Backbone as CSV, one residue per row, in Angstrom:
resi,resn,N_x,N_y,N_z,CA_x,CA_y,CA_z,C_x,C_y,C_z
1,MET,106.104,142.705,217.168,106.292,141.273,217.020,107.729,141.022,216.562
2,VAL,108.375,140.044,217.173,109.724,139.657,216.787,109.657,139.004,215.412
3,SER,110.602,139.305,214.595,110.609,138.756,213.243,110.763,137.237,213.268
4,PRO,109.784,136.520,212.709,109.882,135.063,212.663,111.067,134.631,211.802
5,THR,111.668,133.513,212.157,112.840,133.052,211.424,112.534,131.866,210.522
6,ARG,111.378,131.253,210.685,111.045,130.059,209.910,109.601,130.130,209.449
7,LYS,109.290,129.255,208.501,107.906,129.094,208.061,107.609,127.611,208.000
8,ILE,106.317,127.284,208.095,105.879,125.899,207.967,104.656,125.897,207.053
9,ARG,104.513,124.846,206.280,103.491,124.775,205.237,102.277,123.982,205.703
10,ILE,101.082,124.481,205.369,99.841,123.734,205.571,99.759,122.720,204.428
11,ILE,99.466,121.455,204.762,99.591,120.400,203.744,98.273,119.943,203.124
12,GLY,97.118,120.393,203.645,95.860,119.926,203.069,94.743,120.937,203.202
13,GLY,93.663,120.702,202.471,92.476,121.535,202.584,92.548,122.816,201.768
14,THR,91.681,123.759,202.109,91.558,124.992,201.334,92.784,125.894,201.441
15,TRP,93.540,125.776,202.503,94.759,126.583,202.666,96.013,125.792,202.301
16,ARG,95.838,124.685,201.624,96.967,123.830,201.230,98.063,124.662,200.559
17,SER,99.297,124.387,200.922,100.503,125.035,200.399,100.741,126.440,200.947
18,ARG,99.806,126.989,201.701,100.046,128.295,202.333,101.073,128.102,203.437
19,GLN,101.941,129.067,203.601,102.953,128.988,204.651,102.599,129.939,205.780
20,ILE,102.829,129.468,207.009,102.624,130.319,208.175,103.982,130.599,208.812
21,GLU,104.065,131.738,209.471,105.305,132.145,210.115,105.417,131.515,211.496
22,LEU,106.649,131.318,211.933,106.927,130.776,213.261,107.767,131.770,214.044
23,THR,107.440,131.952,215.301,108.294,132.678,216.225,108.900,131.644,217.153
24,PRO,110.202,131.449,217.093,110.828,130.422,217.931,110.577,130.674,219.416
25,ALA,110.353,129.599,220.139,110.150,129.669,221.586,110.686,128.379,222.194
26,PRO,111.134,128.438,223.441,111.639,127.224,224.090,110.582,126.116,224.089
27,GLY,110.992,124.930,223.705,110.098,123.776,223.733,109.168,123.647,222.545
28,MET,109.163,124.622,221.621,108.266,124.533,220.468,108.829,123.559,219.443
29,ARG,107.983,122.597,219.047,108.336,121.613,218.037,107.145,121.478,217.101
30,PRO,107.066,122.256,216.037,105.926,122.109,215.127,105.828,120.675,214.606
31,THR,104.625,120.153,214.567,104.400,118.786,214.097,104.832,118.676,212.632
32,PRO,105.738,117.735,212.320,106.237,117.599,210.945,105.134,117.223,209.945
33,ASP,105.379,117.554,208.679,104.430,117.247,207.598,103.994,115.786,207.621
34,ARG,104.952,114.892,207.724,104.654,113.453,207.649,103.717,113.016,208.769
35,VAL,103.921,113.552,209.963,103.063,113.200,211.098,101.673,113.801,210.905
36,ARG,101.604,115.042,210.418,100.294,115.665,210.160,99.530,114.903,209.088
37,GLU,100.223,114.468,208.064,99.569,113.684,207.013,98.976,112.407,207.600
38,THR,99.730,111.733,208.449,99.232,110.521,209.107,98.030,110.836,209.983
39,LEU,98.129,111.876,210.803,97.025,112.259,211.689,95.747,112.497,210.905
40,PHE,95.813,113.292,209.840,94.586,113.621,209.116,94.114,112.475,208.227
41,ASN,94.954,111.528,207.919,94.480,110.286,207.307,93.684,109.486,208.332
42,TRP,94.147,109.457,209.573,93.426,108.753,210.637,92.071,109.399,210.910
43,LEU,92.045,110.729,211.004,90.802,111.438,211.332,89.863,111.546,210.139
44,GLY,90.383,111.498,208.966,89.619,111.774,207.752,90.065,113.131,207.237
45,GLN,90.100,113.281,205.948,90.644,114.509,205.371,89.769,115.731,205.629
46,ARG,88.485,115.527,205.823,87.580,116.653,206.085,87.010,116.504,207.492
47,LEU,87.001,117.600,208.193,86.514,117.613,209.575,85.215,118.409,209.673
48,ASP,84.353,118.265,208.661,83.105,119.028,208.600,82.351,118.983,209.917
49,ASP,81.923,120.156,210.357,81.062,120.327,211.529,81.717,119.945,212.853
50,LEU,83.016,119.735,212.886,83.681,119.380,214.136,84.271,120.621,214.803
51,ALA,84.184,120.647,216.119,84.819,121.699,216.916,86.148,121.149,217.413
52,CYS,87.222,121.858,217.112,88.568,121.388,217.454,89.240,122.351,218.423
53,LEU,90.081,121.795,219.283,90.848,122.576,220.253,92.325,122.244,220.087
54,ASP,93.128,123.260,219.817,94.587,123.124,219.768,95.089,123.688,221.089
55,LEU,95.269,122.795,222.064,95.445,123.190,223.463,96.774,123.876,223.755
56,PHE,97.840,123.452,223.145,99.156,124.080,223.292,99.568,124.495,221.886
57,ALA,98.968,125.556,221.375,99.029,125.860,219.948,100.448,126.031,219.411
58,GLY,101.298,126.749,220.107,102.645,126.977,219.577,102.566,127.574,218.190
59,SER,103.023,126.856,217.189,102.962,127.340,215.804,101.526,127.456,215.306
60,GLY,100.612,126.688,215.913,99.221,126.669,215.471,98.975,125.746,214.298
61,ILE,100.004,125.018,213.865,99.878,124.245,212.629,98.781,123.191,212.704
62,LEU,98.589,122.535,213.843,97.520,121.530,213.924,96.148,122.194,213.812
63,GLY,95.961,123.309,214.488,94.695,124.026,214.402,94.432,124.588,213.016
64,PHE,95.460,125.161,212.395,95.295,125.707,211.048,95.001,124.594,210.039
65,GLU,95.645,123.439,210.200,95.335,122.290,209.328,93.871,121.881,209.495
66,ALA,93.379,121.833,210.733,91.983,121.440,210.980,91.026,122.438,210.339
67,ALA,91.297,123.731,210.491,90.441,124.753,209.884,90.485,124.651,208.361
68,SER,91.644,124.392,207.810,91.800,124.246,206.369,90.990,123.070,205.840
69,ARG,90.762,122.081,206.703,90.031,120.867,206.327,88.577,120.917,206.791
70,SER,88.016,122.118,206.861,86.581,122.353,207.056,86.055,122.124,208.463
71,ALA,86.909,122.171,209.492,86.381,122.120,210.857,85.441,123.305,211.050
72,ALA,84.379,123.110,211.830,83.417,124.191,212.066,84.068,125.331,212.836
73,THR,84.784,124.997,213.908,85.525,125.984,214.689,86.833,125.361,215.154
74,VAL,87.816,126.215,215.329,89.102,125.785,215.877,89.520,126.814,216.916
75,THR,89.687,126.351,218.140,90.126,127.203,219.238,91.596,126.899,219.498
76,LEU,92.416,127.940,219.501,93.855,127.783,219.722,94.240,128.492,221.017
77,ILE,94.943,127.787,221.901,95.369,128.326,223.188,96.889,128.443,223.190
78,GLU,97.391,129.606,223.547,98.842,129.819,223.646,99.103,130.877,224.711
79,ARG,100.059,130.614,225.585,100.315,131.559,226.673,101.503,132.480,226.435
80,GLU,102.436,132.109,225.570,103.637,132.915,225.351,103.287,134.116,224.468
81,PRO,103.470,135.357,224.953,103.006,136.545,224.223,103.538,136.683,222.793
82,ARG,104.825,136.461,222.568,105.372,136.617,221.210,104.817,135.563,220.262
83,VAL,104.685,134.347,220.755,104.138,133.264,219.936,102.667,133.544,219.636
84,PHE,101.923,134.033,220.639,100.514,134.363,220.441,100.353,135.463,219.383
85,ALA,101.227,136.467,219.419,101.155,137.543,218.422,101.343,136.989,217.014
86,THR,102.234,136.017,216.857,102.429,135.396,215.546,101.198,134.587,215.145
87,LEU,100.565,133.897,216.110,99.314,133.179,215.813,98.255,134.147,215.294
88,GLN,98.116,135.293,215.957,97.132,136.291,215.518,97.437,136.754,214.095
89,HIS,98.704,137.015,213.829,99.133,137.452,212.499,98.786,136.395,211.445
90,ASN,99.127,135.139,211.720,98.846,134.055,210.771,97.351,133.854,210.568
91,ALA,96.575,133.910,211.645,95.118,133.750,211.531,94.530,134.852,210.652
92,ALA,94.995,136.075,210.843,94.496,137.192,210.036,94.841,136.992,208.559
93,LEU,96.038,136.518,208.274,96.417,136.267,206.880,95.588,135.148,206.260
94,LEU,95.365,134.074,207.012,94.625,132.928,206.473,93.149,133.245,206.275
95,GLU,92.547,133.902,207.249,91.110,134.187,207.134,90.843,135.434,206.306
96,GLY,91.866,136.243,206.093,91.755,137.390,205.203,90.549,138.256,205.469
97,LYS,89.766,138.455,204.441,88.606,139.337,204.528,87.321,138.579,204.819
98,THR,87.439,137.390,205.383,86.264,136.591,205.731,85.387,137.375,206.696
99,GLU,84.078,137.350,206.462,83.151,138.005,207.384,83.375,137.477,208.790
100,LYS,83.308,138.363,209.767,83.577,137.960,211.149,82.702,136.788,211.579
101,SER,81.436,136.775,211.184,80.517,135.703,211.585,80.875,134.360,210.943
102,ALA,81.679,134.379,209.870,82.041,133.140,209.179,83.437,132.644,209.563
103,ARG,84.120,133.367,210.408,85.473,132.964,210.789,85.441,131.730,211.671
104,LYS,86.420,130.862,211.473,86.495,129.594,212.204,87.459,129.647,213.371
105,LEU,88.460,130.503,213.292,89.548,130.506,214.263,89.235,131.390,215.460
106,GLU,89.412,130.824,216.653,89.250,131.565,217.903,90.553,131.413,218.677
107,LEU,91.215,132.514,218.966,92.503,132.475,219.652,92.362,133.011,221.067
108,TYR,92.967,132.300,222.018,92.963,132.717,223.422,94.388,132.705,223.937
109,ARG,94.797,133.832,224.495,96.116,133.876,225.130,95.938,133.528,226.594
110,GLY,96.559,132.434,227.014,96.450,132.038,228.404,96.949,130.631,228.631
111,ASP,96.738,130.180,229.840,97.206,128.885,230.312,96.210,127.788,229.940
112,ALA,96.712,126.664,229.462,95.861,125.547,229.041,95.023,125.006,230.190
113,VAL,95.612,124.853,231.364,94.882,124.316,232.519,93.750,125.263,232.911
114,GLU,94.036,126.559,232.948,92.992,127.534,233.284,91.875,127.523,232.247
115,PHE,92.221,127.436,230.973,91.202,127.389,229.925,90.302,126.174,230.108
116,LEU,90.910,125.004,230.294,90.122,123.775,230.456,89.206,123.847,231.671
117,GLY,89.650,124.498,232.729,88.853,124.596,233.942,87.747,125.622,233.876
118,SER,87.816,126.545,232.913,86.843,127.636,232.896,85.904,127.650,231.693
119,THR,86.267,127.012,230.600,85.431,127.099,229.401,84.173,126.237,229.527
120,ALA,83.119,126.701,228.889,81.877,125.923,228.815,81.773,125.210,227.467
121,LYS,82.728,125.430,226.591,82.696,124.838,225.255,82.985,123.344,225.306
122,LYS,82.477,122.638,224.299,82.751,121.213,224.106,83.431,121.046,222.750
123,PHE,84.313,120.056,222.675,85.101,119.842,221.468,85.013,118.393,221.014
124,ASP,85.066,118.218,219.688,85.056,116.884,219.081,86.465,116.318,218.938
125,VAL,87.431,117.200,218.760,88.831,116.802,218.609,89.679,117.750,219.447
126,ILE,90.563,117.174,220.273,91.498,117.990,221.050,92.912,117.562,220.687
127,PHE,93.716,118.544,220.276,95.127,118.319,219.989,95.921,118.678,221.243
128,VAL,96.663,117.715,221.779,97.465,117.920,222.989,98.927,117.680,222.613
129,ASP,99.654,118.766,222.423,101.061,118.687,222.016,101.862,119.689,222.845
130,PRO,102.007,119.416,224.148,102.673,120.383,225.030,104.194,120.299,224.958
131,PRO,104.869,121.311,225.512,106.324,121.184,225.668,106.640,119.938,226.499
132,TYR,107.685,119.238,226.127,108.050,118.001,226.821,108.690,118.270,228.181
133,ARG,108.622,117.245,229.016,109.299,117.191,230.313,108.914,118.323,231.254
134,GLN,107.675,118.786,231.156,107.195,119.822,232.061,105.926,119.388,232.789
135,GLY,105.509,118.137,232.598,104.356,117.610,233.310,103.002,118.090,232.815
136,TRP,102.956,118.662,231.614,101.693,119.209,231.112,100.640,118.132,230.873
137,ILE,101.022,117.015,230.302,100.027,115.975,230.014,99.365,115.517,231.301
138,GLU,100.141,115.324,232.335,99.578,114.899,233.622,98.648,115.966,234.205
139,ARG,98.962,117.247,233.985,98.124,118.332,234.517,96.817,118.506,233.750
140,VAL,96.844,118.324,232.435,95.616,118.547,231.666,94.731,117.313,231.584
141,ALA,95.306,116.126,231.735,94.535,114.883,231.569,93.246,114.851,232.383
142,PRO,93.252,115.229,233.681,92.009,115.157,234.450,90.929,116.139,233.981
143,LEU,91.310,117.151,233.204,90.362,118.177,232.771,89.821,117.954,231.363
144,LEU,90.433,117.074,230.602,90.030,116.894,229.206,88.610,116.375,229.069
145,ASP,88.219,115.441,229.926,86.881,114.856,229.822,85.794,115.908,229.992
146,ARG,86.092,116.962,230.728,85.138,118.044,230.983,84.749,118.779,229.693
147,VAL,85.672,118.843,228.723,85.426,119.620,227.508,85.344,118.769,226.241
148,LEU,85.561,117.471,226.366,85.556,116.588,225.199,84.199,115.914,225.047
149,GLU,83.658,115.960,223.842,82.405,115.261,223.565,82.591,113.769,223.863
150,PRO,81.513,113.060,224.263,81.646,111.646,224.639,82.314,110.774,223.577
151,ASP,82.060,111.050,222.295,82.687,110.249,221.238,83.865,110.981,220.599
152,GLY,84.396,111.967,221.321,85.476,112.792,220.789,86.823,112.091,220.735
153,TRP,87.707,112.692,219.963,89.062,112.186,219.749,90.067,113.051,220.496
154,ILE,91.116,112.431,221.000,92.275,113.152,221.522,93.474,112.742,220.673
155,TYR,94.173,113.738,220.165,95.448,113.486,219.502,96.521,114.025,220.436
156,ALA,97.494,113.196,220.796,98.542,113.616,221.729,99.920,113.276,221.190
157,GLU,100.842,114.209,221.408,102.249,113.970,221.127,102.988,113.998,222.456
158,ALA,103.928,113.079,222.620,104.668,112.988,223.876,106.061,112.431,223.614
159,GLU,106.915,112.571,224.616,108.271,112.040,224.484,108.340,110.547,224.758
160,THR,107.254,109.982,225.306,107.172,108.541,225.568,105.818,108.031,225.076
161,PRO,105.680,106.738,224.837,104.387,106.193,224.417,103.331,106.368,225.512
162,LEU,102.090,106.628,225.090,100.954,106.740,226.009,99.998,105.583,225.737
163,THR,99.390,105.038,226.779,98.399,103.979,226.572,96.984,104.508,226.709
164,ASP,96.798,105.527,227.539,95.477,106.137,227.669,95.644,107.565,228.157
165,LEU,94.571,108.336,228.009,94.558,109.725,228.434,93.107,110.126,228.606
166,ALA,92.754,110.614,229.780,91.393,111.080,230.064,90.354,110.008,229.749
167,GLY,90.652,108.763,230.082,89.696,107.685,229.852,89.600,107.229,228.414
168,ARG,90.473,107.734,227.570,90.504,107.313,226.162,91.701,106.395,225.970
169,GLN,91.507,105.370,225.170,92.597,104.444,224.895,93.214,104.746,223.537
170,THR,94.487,104.456,223.422,95.187,104.657,222.160,94.677,103.658,221.127
171,LEU,94.160,104.190,220.021,93.689,103.348,218.921,94.738,103.243,217.827
172,LYS,95.451,104.348,217.616,96.495,104.373,216.595,97.666,105.149,217.171
173,GLN,98.853,104.737,216.783,100.031,105.440,217.268,101.168,105.303,216.276
174,GLY,102.126,106.188,216.412,103.300,106.145,215.560,104.454,106.837,216.251
175,ARG,105.574,106.814,215.579,106.755,107.474,216.113,107.511,108.099,214.954
176,ALA,107.958,109.326,215.173,108.789,110.026,214.198,109.933,110.671,214.971
177,GLY,111.109,110.103,214.862,112.244,110.601,215.635,111.977,110.427,217.120
178,GLN,112.042,111.520,217.867,111.816,111.488,219.311,110.337,111.620,219.679
179,VAL,109.465,111.832,218.693,108.049,112.108,218.954,107.217,110.832,218.863
180,HIS,106.472,110.561,219.921,105.467,109.495,219.907,104.121,110.196,219.718
181,PHE,103.350,109.779,218.708,102.056,110.419,218.479,100.950,109.375,218.547
182,HIS,99.799,109.810,219.078,98.719,108.891,219.440,97.362,109.482,219.080
183,LEU,96.456,108.635,218.602,95.063,109.018,218.429,94.258,108.166,219.391
184,MET,93.474,108.831,220.237,92.760,108.142,221.310,91.270,108.438,221.241
185,ARG,90.500,107.448,221.716,89.043,107.592,221.771,88.526,106.676,222.862
186,ARG,87.382,107.035,223.416,86.767,106.177,224.434,86.368,104.870,223.785
187,MET,86.706,103.783,224.433,86.334,102.469,223.922,84.865,102.212,224.238
188,GLN,84.131,101.743,223.243,82.711,101.448,223.421,82.549,100.109,224.120
189,ALA,81.590,100.047,225.043,81.361,98.801,225.802,80.650,97.773,224.952
């Protein structure tokens, strides 16, 4: 594993203040503390019994925050081998000696589109924070409904404002620097 050059801090839950290592990669932009604080205020500080998907994990910070806040399971997808190795390292440090049957983190090395097209799992919360200007949001949008529970949430970060994604409308949104962040849910009739 390439030596990570930076660390980022988990800001809430049981792993609060723990730092995870980062392996720099093109297009990786870990979600800043302030944005994560806003996101988890919107979702609620505890995610008890929720299944979460960190679709473009990168640093894994969104997934690790969700697990720290009592999500039932957190699935992290990352295709870049060096970044994935760092995710594995961080997951092992965070979960420590936890019994295998009690572990929350599930890591998959691979492509987000392929994962969405092949998994049978369903998720209550999906974090969509892909590298910008590569068309990822447009590619994954048609597949999200397949794996998202009917009343599930989508959290998306993008370089431009989004009004909807996978049939979900933006309920809350914000901006931090160049990042537009959105919380979306299906509107009830």
